[in-house]
C-alpha positions as CSV (number, residue, x, y, z in Angstrom):
1,X,-156.4,-14.9,114.3
2,X,-155.6,-11.3,113.9
3,X,-156.5,-9.1,110.9
4,X,-153.1,-9.0,109.3
5,X,-153.0,-12.8,109.3
6,X,-156.4,-12.9,107.6
7,X,-155.2,-10.4,105.0
8,X,-152.1,-12.4,104.2
9,X,-154.0,-15.6,103.9
10,X,-156.6,-13.9,101.7
11,X,-153.8,-12.6,99.5
12,X,-152.5,-16.1,99.0
13,X,-156.0,-17.4,98.2
14,X,-156.6,-14.6,95.7
15,X,-153.2,-15.3,94.0
16,X,-154.0,-19.0,93.7
17,X,-157.5,-18.2,92.3
18,X,-155.9,-15.8,89.7
19,X,-153.5,-18.6,88.6
20,X,-156.5,-20.9,88.2
21,X,-158.3,-18.3,86.2
22,X,-155.3,-17.7,84.0
23,X,-155.4,-21.5,83.2
24,X,-159.1,-21.1,82.2
25,X,-160.4,-24.1,84.1
26,X,-159.1,-26.3,81.3
27,X,-157.0,-29.3,81.9
28,X,-153.5,-28.1,82.7
29,X,-151.2,-28.7,79.8
30,X,-147.5,-28.0,80.1
31,X,-147.1,-27.2,76.4
32,X,-149.7,-24.5,76.6
33,X,-148.0,-23.0,79.6
34,X,-144.6,-23.3,78.0
35,X,-145.7,-21.5,74.8
36,X,-147.4,-18.6,76.5
37,X,-144.9,-16.1,77.9
38,X,-147.6,-13.8,79.3
39,X,-149.1,-16.7,81.2
40,X,-145.8,-17.8,82.6
41,X,-145.0,-14.2,83.8
42,X,-148.4,-13.8,85.4
43,X,-148.0,-17.1,87.2
44,X,-144.5,-16.1,88.3
45,X,-145.9,-12.9,89.8
46,X,-148.6,-14.6,91.7
47,X,-146.2,-17.1,93.1
48,X,-144.0,-14.2,94.2
49,X,-147.1,-12.7,96.0
50,X,-147.8,-16.0,97.6
51,X,-144.2,-16.3,98.9
52,X,-144.2,-12.7,100.2
53,X,-147.5,-13.2,102.0
54,X,-146.2,-16.4,103.5
55,X,-143.1,-14.6,104.7
56,X,-145.2,-12.1,106.5
57,X,-147.4,-14.8,108.0
58,X,-144.3,-16.6,109.4
59,X,-143.3,-13.3,111.1
60,X,-146.7,-13.2,112.8
61,X,-147.3,-16.9,113.3
62,X,-144.1,-19.0,112.9
63,X,-146.0,-22.2,113.7
64,X,-148.7,-21.7,111.1
65,X,-150.2,-25.0,109.9
66,X,-149.3,-24.7,106.3
67,X,-147.2,-27.5,104.7
68,X,-143.8,-26.4,103.6
69,X,-144.4,-22.8,104.5
70,X,-140.6,-22.0,104.5
71,X,-140.2,-23.7,101.1
72,X,-143.0,-21.4,99.8
73,X,-140.9,-18.4,100.8
74,X,-137.8,-20.0,99.4
75,X,-139.6,-20.4,96.0
76,X,-140.4,-16.7,96.0
77,X,-136.8,-15.8,96.7
78,X,-135.6,-18.2,93.9
79,X,-138.0,-16.6,91.4
80,X,-136.9,-13.1,92.3
81,X,-133.2,-13.6,92.8
82,X,-132.6,-16.6,90.4
83,X,-134.8,-15.3,87.6
84,X,-132.1,-16.0,85.1
85,X,-132.0,-19.7,86.0
86,X,-135.6,-20.3,86.6
87,X,-137.0,-23.1,84.5
88,X,-140.6,-23.4,83.4
89,X,-140.6,-27.0,84.8
90,X,-140.2,-25.6,88.3
91,X,-143.1,-23.2,88.0
92,X,-145.2,-25.9,86.4
93,X,-144.5,-28.2,89.3
94,X,-145.5,-25.6,91.8
95,X,-148.8,-25.0,90.0
96,X,-149.7,-28.6,89.5
97,X,-148.3,-30.3,92.6
98,X,-148.3,-27.7,95.3
99,X,-150.9,-25.0,94.8
100,X,-154.0,-27.3,95.2
101,X,-152.9,-28.4,98.7
102,X,-151.9,-24.9,99.7
103,X,-155.3,-23.6,98.6
104,X,-157.1,-26.2,100.7
105,X,-154.9,-25.4,103.8
106,X,-155.5,-21.6,103.4
107,X,-159.2,-22.0,103.0
108,X,-159.3,-24.2,106.1
109,X,-157.4,-21.6,108.1
110,X,-159.7,-18.8,106.9
111,X,-162.8,-20.8,107.9
112,X,-161.6,-21.4,111.4
């Protein structure tokens, strides 16, 4: 694995860890997320970073072993270009359903 690939994977991992820190290690509650605009914006930004880093990874290693890698880039594009129709439900789904698996896959790639 080349250095740029390691950097992009590290960027993804850092963004996921920041999202986890924003949630404070507490049980994830949608109502808390929904009522906190700063939290939502911070999570949006980190998902944008994750998507951009994945885009760069796919340029270097199109066959990277990350589940739904193209959908991760698509989510970033949707957040940026569809900002006016982005629902909190979509962001919450990404945080709760997809980031834990992504974190495990990125950590495994960085270990290898």
